[in-house]
C-alpha positions in Angstrom: -0.5 26.1 -21.5 -1.3 29.7 -21.0 -2.9 30.5 -24.2 -2.0 34.3 -23.7 1.8 33.4 -23.6 4.0 36.2 -24.3 5.6 36.2 -27.7 9.2 36.3 -28.4 10.3 38.9 -31.5 10.4 37.4 -34.5 9.5 34.0 -33.9 6.1 32.6 -35.5 3.0 31.9 -33.4 3.9 28.2 -32.9 6.8 28.4 -30.9 8.5 24.9 -29.6 8.4 24.8 -25.4 11.7 24.0 -24.0 11.4 20.9 -21.6 11.4 22.4 -17.6 14.3 20.8 -15.8 12.7 18.3 -13.3 13.0 19.7 -9.8 12.2 16.7 -7.5 13.0 17.4 -3.7 15.7 15.9 -1.4 13.7 14.2 0.2 12.1 11.3 -1.8 9.0 11.1 0.8 8.0 14.5 1.0 5.8 17.3 -1.3 8.0 20.2 -1.6 6.8 23.0 0.2 4.7 24.4 -3.4 1.7 22.6 -2.5 1.0 24.7 0.5 1.8 28.0 -1.6 -0.4 27.1 -4.5 -3.3 26.5 -2.3 -4.2 22.7 -2.7 -4.9 21.1 0.1 -3.5 18.2 1.6 -5.8 16.2 0.8 -6.8 17.1 -2.6 -10.1 16.6 -3.9 -10.3 16.7 -7.8 -14.0 15.7 -8.0 -14.8 19.1 -6.0 -11.9 21.2 -6.2 -12.7 25.1 -7.3 -10.2 27.7 -6.6 -10.9 31.5 -5.6 -10.6 33.9 -8.3 -8.0 35.9 -6.1 -6.1 33.2 -5.4 -5.5 32.3 -9.3 -1.8 33.5 -10.5 -0.5 33.3 -14.1 1.5 30.4 -14.9 3.8 30.5 -17.9 5.5 27.4 -19.6 8.9 28.3 -20.6 9.6 28.8 -24.8 12.0 29.1 -26.7 12.2 30.6 -30.5 12.5 27.9 -32.2 10.5 27.8 -36.1 7.3 26.0 -35.8 7.2 22.8 -38.6 5.8 22.7 -41.7 2.3 22.2 -41.9 3.4 18.8 -44.0 5.8 17.9 -41.6 3.4 17.8 -38.6 1.3 14.7 -40.3 4.0 12.5 -40.7 3.7 10.0 -37.8 6.0 9.2 -34.8 7.0 5.8 -36.4 7.8 6.6 -40.0 9.9 9.9 -38.2 12.1 7.3 -36.5 10.6 8.9 -33.3 9.9 4.8 -32.3 13.5 4.7 -31.7 13.8 7.8 -29.3 13.4 8.4 -25.7 9.4 7.8 -25.1 9.3 11.3 -23.2 11.4 13.2 -26.2 8.6 11.5 -28.5 6.2 12.7 -26.3 7.3 16.2 -26.9 8.0 16.6 -30.7 4.2 15.4 -30.3 3.1 18.2 -27.8 5.0 20.7 -29.6 3.4 20.5 -32.8 0.0 22.3 -31.4 0.5 25.8 -31.1 0.3 28.1 -28.3 -3.2 30.7 -28.3 -3.6 34.4 -27.9 -5.3 35.6 -24.9 -8.0 36.8 -27.4 -8.2 32.6 -29.5 -8.7 31.3 -25.8 -11.4 33.0 -24.4 -13.5 33.0 -28.4 -12.5 29.1 -28.1 -13.5 28.7 -24.7 -16.9 30.9 -24.6 -18.1 28.7 -28.0 -17.2 25.4 -26.2 -19.2 26.7 -23.3 -22.0 27.6 -25.4 -21.9 24.5 -27.4 -19.5 22.1 -25.6 -18.1 20.9 -29.1 -15.4 18.3 -28.7 -13.2 19.9 -31.5 -12.7 23.2 -29.3 -11.8 21.5 -26.4 -9.8 19.5 -28.0 -7.7 22.8 -29.3 -8.2 24.0 -25.7 -6.3 21.2 -24.0 -3.3 21.0 -26.7 -2.3 24.1 -26.7 -1.7 23.4 -22.9 0.2 20.2 -23.1 3.5 21.9 -22.0 2.0 23.3 -18.6 1.4 19.7 -18.1 5.1 18.7 -17.8 6.3 21.4 -17.2 4.5 21.1 -13.2 4.8 17.0 -13.7 8.5 18.0 -13.5 8.0 19.7 -10.2 6.4 16.2 -8.5 8.8 14.0 -10.6 10.2 11.3 -8.0 11.6 7.8 -8.1 9.8 5.2 -8.5 6.9 6.8 -10.2 7.5 7.4 -14.0 7.3 11.1 -15.1 4.9 9.7 -17.6 3.0 8.7 -15.6 2.8 12.0 -14.0 1.6 13.4 -17.2 -1.1 11.3 -18.1 -2.8 12.2 -14.7 -1.9 16.3 -15.3 -3.8 15.6 -18.6 -6.9 14.1 -17.2 -6.9 17.1 -14.6 -6.6 19.4 -17.8 -9.1 18.2 -19.5 -11.0 18.3 -16.2 -10.1 21.8 -16.0 -11.1 22.8 -19.9 -14.7 21.6 -19.4 -14.9 23.7 -15.6 -13.4 26.9 -16.7 -15.3 29.8 -16.9 -13.7 32.6 -19.3 -15.9 35.3 -17.8 -13.6 35.6 -14.7 -10.9 37.2 -16.2 -8.7 34.3 -15.0 -6.5 32.4 -17.9 -7.4 28.8 -19.0 -3.3 28.3 -17.8 -4.1 30.0 -14.2 -7.0 27.8 -13.5 -6.2 24.6 -15.1 -3.4 24.2 -12.9 -5.2 23.2 -9.8 -6.6 20.6 -11.1 -3.7 19.7 -12.8 -1.6 19.6 -9.7 -4.7 17.9 -7.6 -4.5 15.0 -10.2 -0.8 14.7 -10.0 -0.9 14.3 -6.2 -3.6 12.0 -6.0 -1.7 9.6 -8.2 1.4 10.0 -6.0 -0.9 8.8 -2.5 -2.3 6.3 -4.6 0.8 4.6 -6.1 3.1 5.8 -3.4 3.1 2.5 -1.5 1.8 -1.3 -2.5 -0.9 -1.0 0.2 -2.7 2.5 -0.5 -2.0 5.6 1.5 -4.1 8.4 2.4 -7.5 6.5 2.7 -8.8 9.1 5.2 -8.9 12.8 5.6 -5.8 12.9 8.7 -3.6 10.1 6.8 -3.7 12.9 3.2 -2.6 15.3 5.6 0.1 13.7 7.7 1.4 12.0 4.0 2.5 15.7 2.8 3.4 17.3 5.5 4.5 14.7 8.0 8.1 14.8 7.2 7.9 19.0 6.5 6.4 19.4 9.7 9.2 17.0 11.5 11.3 19.1 9.6 10.5 22.8 11.0 10.5 21.6 14.6 14.1 20.7 14.6 15.0 23.7 12.5 13.6 25.6 16.0 15.1 23.3 18.5 12.3 20.7 19.6 12.2 17.4 19.7 9.6 16.2 16.5 7.8 14.1 19.2 4.0 12.0 18.0 2.5 14.1 20.7 4.1 17.7 19.4 3.2 16.5 15.7 -0.2 15.5 16.4 -0.8 18.7 18.1 0.0 21.3 15.3 -1.2 19.1 12.7 -4.2 18.1 14.1 -4.4 14.5 14.4 -4.2 11.8 16.8 -0.6 10.7 18.4 -1.7 7.2 16.9 -2.1 8.7 13.2 1.7 10.1 13.1 3.2 7.1 14.5 1.2 4.9 11.9 2.3 7.6 9.1 5.6 7.6 10.1 6.1 3.7 9.9 4.7 3.3 6.5 6.9 6.6 5.3 10.0 5.1 6.9 9.8 1.7 5.7 9.3 -0.1 2.6 6.7 -2.9 2.1 7.8 -6.3 0.9 5.2 -8.9 -0.9 4.7 -11.9 1.4 4.8 -13.5 -1.8 8.8 -12.6 -2.4 10.9 -15.7 -2.3 13.8 -16.0 0.3 16.4 -17.7 -1.5 17.4 -18.4 -5.5 15.7 -20.5 -8.1 16.9 -23.8 -6.8 14.2 -26.4 -5.3 15.3 -26.3 -1.5 15.1 -21.8 -1.5 11.1 -21.4 -2.6 9.9 -20.8 0.9 8.7 -17.5 0.9 7.9 -14.3 3.9 4.3 -15.8 4.9 5.9 -19.1 5.6 7.8 -17.0 8.2 4.6 -15.5 9.6 1.8 -18.8 8.7 1.2 -21.1 11.8 3.3 -24.3 11.7 1.5 -27.7 11.6 4.1 -29.0 14.5 3.7 -28.5 17.8 4.7 -25.4 20.3 8.2 -26.0 22.0 6.3 -25.4 24.9 3.0 -27.7 24.3 5.5 -30.0 24.2 7.6 -29.7 27.2 4.2 -29.6 29.1 3.2 -33.1 27.8 6.4 -34.6 28.4 6.1 -33.5 32.3 2.4 -34.5 32.1 3.9 -38.2 31.0 6.3 -38.8 33.5 4.1 -37.2 36.2 1.5 -40.6 35.1 4.1 -42.8 34.9 5.1 -42.0 39.0 1.6 -42.3 39.8 0.9 -45.6 37.9 3.7 -47.2 39.5 3.0 -45.9 43.2 -0.6 -47.5 42.1 0.5 -50.4 41.0 2.8 -51.2 44.4 -1.6 -51.3 45.9 -2.7 -54.2 43.8 -2.4 -58.1 44.5 -3.4 -61.1 42.8 -5.3 -61.0 39.2 -5.5 -57.4 39.2 -2.1 -57.1 39.8 -1.7 -59.8 36.8 -4.0 -57.5 34.7 -2.4 -54.5 35.4 0.8 -55.9 34.1 0.0 -57.7 31.2 -3.2 -55.9 30.1 -3.0 -52.5 31.2 0.1 -51.1 31.0 2.0 -54.1 28.6 3.0 -53.1 25.5 1.9 -56.4 23.6 -1.3 -56.9 25.9 -3.1 -60.4 26.8 -6.7 -60.9 25.9 -9.4 -61.1 28.3 -10.1 -64.7 26.8 -6.1 -65.3 27.8 -7.1 -63.6 31.6 -9.5 -66.4 32.2 -7.5 -69.3 30.8 -5.3 -68.5 33.0 -7.3 -67.9 36.3 -10.3 -70.7 35.4 -13.1 -68.0 34.9 -14.9 -66.6 32.3 -14.3 -64.0 29.5 -16.9 -61.8 30.8 -15.3 -62.0 34.2 -12.2 -61.2 33.5 -13.7 -58.0 31.9 -15.9 -57.2 35.2 -12.6 -57.5 37.0 -10.5 -55.0 34.6 -13.3 -52.4 34.6 -13.4 -52.6 38.6 -9.0 -52.2 38.0 -9.8 -49.1 35.6 -12.5 -47.7 38.3 -10.3 -48.0 41.3 -7.2 -46.9 39.3 -9.1 -43.4 38.0 -10.0 -42.5 41.5 -6.7 -42.6 42.7 -5.2 -40.5 40.0 -7.9 -37.8 40.5 -6.5 -37.7 44.4 -3.0 -37.7 43.4 -3.2 -35.5 40.2 -5.0 -31.7 40.5 -7.2 -31.4 37.3 -7.3 -34.9 36.0 -10.3 -34.9 34.6 -9.4 -31.8 32.3 -6.5 -34.0 31.2 -7.0 -37.4 30.7 -7.9 -39.0 27.7 -11.2 -41.6 27.9 -10.4 -45.2 26.7 -12.2 -45.5 23.4 
């Protein structure tokens, strides 16, 4: 609140402030052009913001001629006066208007006293007298889904920072200087909370967040196509940054953990289930495996036609049978020992492997050794 505010004839110094009407921009993803008009950079840095004296202009919150509550009434708590059942913003404004405005002389005296002594009570009076200004500026940037009271809270932090750094000897009113800090903190809060995924992590992204939509509208109004290349040249950023920010501003982000269906047992799937890798074998791998099996069966049939006697019997009744005979069974049938039957089987397997290498390309890459 400007300390040197104009007084209306017949009113006391503690006038109530009239609520400034909300003036949210028509487009939810743009910040109004006043950001540039006031001089706040596209990437506000509250920790290093220090406006030039020539650029500061007086900022006055709107006022209405209304008597200040009596001192005894001002001590009544919100819960005791029924404010707890009212709208939170109305309750907050009722408390804000209890703090009187300061004259220019009072503001200078308090500011000098705080600068010399660092007295907390003095700083409290300077902050409290300008709380109406924070509400007015918060209305300028209020838009869904951001809460107006959240913007007010961030603006109050900027106001306290402004009081801490204010120099009364520069000849600028506290309200004019504090408006810079209040806007900077509000704009930073908007960037940090506009999306679930934080925006404005680089200087180029912060510039695009505030100016991309505005620059697009300017180009379209001038008859140009708002291409990423042209926007990148106008804003001095890369085309990739323009395309990424355009996508992020134009599409809402969703949680991959959000359920897709209702509360029933069969609809508890989430978006993550669609994107996480499945345990099932991919269709192309299944098709390739089936083709490989068919090729093996064809070549095994060709190999079996080259066998006779014991080798053919072992191939059909042990190597390719669903119920293979034991080596002892084979030895008993042909009157040989179990070891001899194993040797015949090993030689047969070696011949079969060489046959497959000749007829199947890259056989060694797809063959699985028998354990």
